[in-house]
C-alpha positions in Angstrom: 164.2 160.7 65.6 162.4 164.0 65.2 159.9 164.3 68.1 157.6 166.4 65.9 157.1 163.4 63.6 155.8 161.4 66.6 153.1 164.0 67.5 149.7 162.3 67.3 147.0 164.7 68.5 147.5 167.3 65.7 144.7 169.6 64.4 144.3 167.5 61.3 144.0 164.2 63.3 141.4 165.7 65.6 139.4 167.1 62.7 139.4 163.8 60.7 138.4 161.9 63.9 135.6 164.3 64.6 134.3 164.0 61.0 134.4 160.2 61.4 132.5 160.4 64.7 129.7 162.6 63.2 129.2 160.4 60.1 129.0 157.3 62.2 126.7 159.0 64.6 124.2 159.6 61.8 124.5 156.0 60.7 123.9 154.5 64.1 121.2 157.1 64.9 119.2 156.2 61.8 119.8 152.4 61.8 117.8 151.9 65.0 114.8 153.9 63.9 114.6 153.5 60.1 112.9 150.1 60.1 110.2 151.4 62.4 109.8 154.5 60.2 109.3 152.3 57.1 106.6 150.3 58.9 104.8 153.4 60.3 105.1 155.6 57.2 104.9 153.2 54.3 103.3 150.1 56.0 106.3 148.1 55.0 106.4 144.4 55.8 109.0 143.0 58.2 111.2 141.8 55.3 110.9 145.2 53.6 111.8 147.0 56.9 114.9 144.7 57.2 115.9 145.6 53.6 115.5 149.3 54.3 117.8 148.9 57.3 120.4 146.6 55.6 120.6 148.1 52.1 122.7 150.9 53.6 125.5 148.4 54.1 125.4 147.4 50.4 125.7 151.1 49.5 128.6 151.5 51.9 130.4 148.5 50.2 129.9 150.1 46.8 131.2 153.4 48.0 134.3 151.9 49.7 135.1 149.8 46.7 135.2 152.6 44.2 136.6 155.2 46.6 139.5 152.9 47.3 140.1 152.7 43.5 140.0 156.4 42.7 141.0 158.2 45.9 144.7 158.6 44.8 143.7 160.0 41.4 141.1 162.4 42.8 143.2 163.3 45.8 142.4 162.4 49.5 141.2 165.9 50.5 139.0 166.3 47.4 137.5 162.8 47.9 136.6 163.8 51.5 134.9 167.0 50.2 132.9 165.2 47.5 131.9 162.5 50.0 130.7 164.9 52.6 128.7 167.0 50.1 127.1 163.8 48.8 126.4 162.6 52.3 124.5 165.9 53.1 122.5 165.7 49.9 121.5 162.1 50.4 120.5 162.8 54.0 118.2 165.5 52.5 116.5 162.8 50.5 115.0 161.3 53.6 112.6 164.3 53.8 111.5 163.7 50.2 110.9 159.9 50.3 107.3 159.3 49.5 107.2 155.5 49.2 109.2 152.4 50.1 111.0 152.4 46.7 112.3 155.9 47.0 113.3 155.1 50.6 115.3 152.1 49.5 117.1 154.2 46.9 117.8 156.9 49.5 119.3 154.4 51.9 121.5 152.9 49.1 122.8 156.3 48.1 123.3 157.4 51.7 125.3 154.2 52.2 127.5 155.0 49.2 128.2 158.5 50.6 129.0 157.1 54.0 131.4 154.5 52.4 133.1 157.3 50.5 133.6 159.5 53.6 134.6 156.5 55.8 137.3 155.4 53.3 138.6 159.0 53.0 138.8 159.6 56.7 140.4 156.2 57.4 143.0 156.8 54.6 143.8 160.4 55.8 144.1 159.3 59.4 146.4 156.4 58.5 148.6 158.9 56.5 149.0 161.5 59.1 149.6 159.2 62.1 153.3 158.8 62.8 154.6 155.4 61.7 156.0 154.6 65.2 152.5 155.2 66.7 150.4 153.7 63.9 148.5 151.1 66.0 147.9 153.5 68.9 146.8 156.3 66.5 144.4 154.1 64.6 143.1 152.8 67.9 142.3 156.4 69.0 140.8 157.2 65.5 138.5 154.2 65.5 137.3 155.2 69.0 135.4 157.9 67.2 133.3 155.2 65.6 133.1 153.3 68.9 131.6 156.4 70.6 129.1 156.7 67.9 127.9 153.1 68.4 127.0 154.0 72.0 125.7 157.5 71.5 123.9 157.1 68.1 121.4 154.5 69.1 120.7 156.2 72.4 119.9 159.5 70.6 117.8 157.8 67.9 115.7 155.9 70.4 115.3 158.9 72.7 114.2 161.1 69.8 111.6 158.6 68.6 109.9 158.9 72.0 109.9 162.7 72.1 109.8 164.0 68.6 108.7 163.2 65.0 110.7 161.3 62.4 111.0 164.4 60.3 112.8 166.2 63.1 115.2 163.2 63.4 116.1 163.6 59.7 116.6 167.3 60.0 118.9 166.7 62.9 120.8 164.2 60.8 121.2 166.8 58.1 122.5 169.3 60.6 125.1 166.8 61.8 126.2 166.3 58.2 126.6 170.0 57.7 128.6 170.3 61.0 130.9 167.5 59.8 131.6 169.4 56.5 132.7 172.7 58.1 135.9 171.5 59.8 137.0 169.7 56.6 137.7 173.1 55.1 140.6 173.5 57.5 142.2 170.2 57.2 145.8 170.0 55.8 146.8 166.7 54.1 150.4 166.4 53.0 151.0 165.2 49.5 152.0 161.6 49.0 155.3 161.1 47.3 155.2 158.4 44.6 157.6 156.8 42.2 157.1 156.8 38.4 155.7 153.3 38.6 153.3 153.8 41.6 150.5 155.8 40.0 150.0 153.1 37.4 149.5 150.6 40.2 146.3 152.3 41.5 145.2 154.1 38.3 145.7 151.5 35.6 143.3 151.2 32.8 140.9 148.3 32.4 139.6 146.0 35.1 142.1 144.6 37.5 141.2 143.3 40.9 144.3 144.9 42.4 142.9 148.3 41.3 140.0 147.9 43.8 141.4 145.5 46.4 144.8 145.7 48.1 146.3 142.2 47.8 148.6 142.6 50.8 145.6 143.5 53.0 143.5 140.6 51.9 144.8 138.0 54.5 144.0 140.3 57.4 140.7 141.3 55.7 139.7 137.7 55.8 140.2 137.6 59.6 138.3 140.9 59.9 135.4 139.3 58.0 135.2 136.2 60.2 135.2 138.1 63.5 132.8 140.8 62.1 130.5 138.0 60.9 130.4 136.5 64.4 130.0 139.9 66.1 127.1 140.7 63.8 125.0 138.2 65.7 125.4 140.4 68.8 124.8 143.7 67.0 121.6 142.6 65.3 120.0 140.1 67.6 120.9 141.1 71.2 117.5 142.9 71.6 115.6 139.8 70.4 117.7 137.6 72.6 117.1 139.9 75.6 113.4 139.7 75.0 113.6 135.9 75.0 115.5 135.7 78.3 113.6 138.6 80.0 116.7 140.9 80.4 115.5 143.8 78.3 116.4 146.5 80.9 120.0 145.2 81.2 120.3 144.9 77.4 119.7 148.7 77.0 123.1 149.2 78.7 124.9 146.4 76.7 126.5 148.6 74.1 127.3 151.3 76.6 129.3 148.8 78.6 130.8 147.5 75.4 132.0 151.0 74.5 133.4 151.7 77.9 135.5 148.6 77.8 136.8 149.6 74.4 137.5 153.2 75.4 139.4 152.3 78.5 141.5 149.5 76.9 142.3 150.8 73.4 144.9 153.3 74.4 146.8 150.6 76.2 146.3 147.9 73.5 147.4 150.4 70.8 150.7 151.2 72.5 151.2 147.5 73.2 150.7 146.6 69.6 153.2 149.3 68.5 155.8 148.1 71.0 155.3 144.3 71.0 153.4 143.5 67.8 149.9 142.5 66.7 150.1 138.9 68.1 150.1 140.3 71.6 146.6 141.7 70.9 145.1 139.3 68.5 145.7 136.0 70.3 144.2 137.2 73.6 141.5 138.9 71.6 140.3 135.7 70.0 140.1 134.0 73.5 138.4 137.0 75.1 135.8 137.4 72.3 135.1 133.7 72.3 134.7 133.7 76.0 132.3 136.7 75.8 130.2 134.9 73.2 130.0 131.7 75.2 129.1 133.6 78.3 126.4 135.5 76.4 124.9 132.1 75.5 124.6 131.2 79.2 123.6 134.5 80.9 120.9 134.2 83.6 121.2 137.8 85.0 121.7 141.3 83.9 125.1 141.4 85.5 126.3 138.5 83.5 124.8 140.0 80.3 126.8 143.2 80.9 130.0 141.3 81.7 129.6 139.5 78.4 129.3 142.9 76.8 132.5 144.0 78.4 134.4 140.9 77.2 133.0 141.2 73.7 134.1 144.9 73.7 137.6 144.0 74.9 137.8 141.2 72.3 136.2 142.5 69.1 136.7 146.2 69.7 140.4 145.9 70.1 140.8 143.3 67.3 139.0 145.5 65.0 141.4 148.4 65.4 144.4 146.0 65.4 143.4 144.5 62.0 142.8 147.9 60.6 146.3 149.0 61.7 147.8 145.8 60.2 146.1 146.4 56.9 147.8 149.8 56.7 151.2 148.6 58.0 151.3 145.9 55.4 150.7 148.3 52.5 152.9 150.9 50.7 152.0 154.5 51.5 150.6 155.2 48.0 148.1 152.3 48.4 146.8 153.1 51.9 143.5 154.2 50.4 143.0 150.7 48.8 144.2 149.0 52.0 141.7 151.0 54.1 138.9 150.3 51.6 139.8 146.6 51.6 139.6 146.4 55.4 136.3 148.2 55.6 134.8 146.1 52.8 135.6 143.0 54.8 134.2 144.6 58.0 131.0 145.8 56.4 130.5 142.5 54.6 130.7 140.6 57.9 128.5 143.0 59.7 126.0 143.4 56.8 125.6 139.8 55.5 126.0 138.1 58.8 122.5 138.9 60.1 120.9 137.8 56.9 122.7 134.4 56.8 122.4 133.8 60.5 118.7 134.5 60.3 118.4 131.1 58.6 120.3 129.4 61.4 118.5 130.9 64.4 115.2 129.0 63.8 117.2 125.8 64.0 119.6 126.5 66.8 118.0 129.2 68.9 120.0 132.2 70.2 121.9 130.3 73.0 123.2 127.6 70.8 124.0 130.1 68.1 126.3 132.1 70.4 128.1 128.9 71.5 128.7 128.0 67.9 130.0 131.4 67.0 132.2 131.5 70.1 133.8 128.3 69.0 134.1 129.7 65.5 136.1 132.6 66.9 138.3 130.3 68.8 139.1 128.1 65.8 139.8 131.2 63.6 142.9 131.7 65.8 144.5 128.9 63.7 143.4 130.8 60.5 145.0 134.0 61.8 148.3 132.1 62.6 148.7 130.9 59.0 147.5 134.1 57.3 149.5 136.5 59.4 150.6 135.5 62.9 153.6 133.4 62.0 154.8 136.2 59.7 154.4 139.0 62.3 158.1 139.2 63.1 158.9 139.9 59.5 156.5 142.9 59.4 158.0 144.3 62.6 161.5 144.0 61.2 160.5 145.9 58.1 158.8 148.6 60.1 162.0 149.0 62.3 164.2 149.3 59.2 161.9 152.0 57.7 161.7 153.9 61.0 
């Protein structure tokens, strides 16, 4: 095999990973401060502040759905350009929002732009990563978003203490512009298609397969389930920490989470490429479930951070593995749809989870909720087995024959 085809850290891979990092940095930077901004600036109610925060996810879902549909006809490079320009323009709208209604529209459009860019960068990364290093490469690529989950909230909270909201928005615009500049130098190889293939993604009329990749749906279901469970941590950890008087330790929770992912993902990516997804997914279910159950029972800061590390090892590595599977299961000319399908499931789980679980928490409390969700993760191992696990050997044989 030509060793050049196995090269991972190319200029284009580094550029697309950098763009993904900056876009996610803006997202996580703003998501921790935008609710407070809505309350301070527009006297929004708690529910309105929650809507301002969450409507971004709805926009992202819309952006991913239609980008997955049209990315092949527009071209992957052109889609990235359009998305980045739209992202910069919608970030500018934050400076012009004069009431809660305009802010909601701004957040929705900003989410659409982020969904476009995220689908484009994920599709491009999946294309340029060598087939024999697909899981490892996607693992490294998704680490760009993992870093943003740790750095973004830290920057956002720090800036709210030392500067005005307007300065935060200007900084976000600057990050958007910085993300656009390297995109001018990215080189994306053309995708070779058969005569029949363009019609599969560009057919006229409404067909679900024009927006969703059917082969990626089973693994997308698994992604939705684990993202739904993880959303309880992402959205409610601060409230839970207040309740159990571990606020100081909770401020380091996502830092420990990110460190666990960063140190484990290179190893897990290579393991998945060499041994298969089951070697990551089955332990991942157990580790994530254990982290959730431990979280329900923490009595000290050390246990809280240990739970963060376990959840990072579980969910963080399962997330990149399911993304790699969605791509591996799909023909090259439909990678855009597969990437979109994966992220739609991920965003749906993370976005709708907090809203639905908000009705459960008054009944169960946080501790019981985390136990229930931990058990849900463990039971979903059976779901994974029937949707993909028992067929993993077939996928590996197909990949070997192509390689």
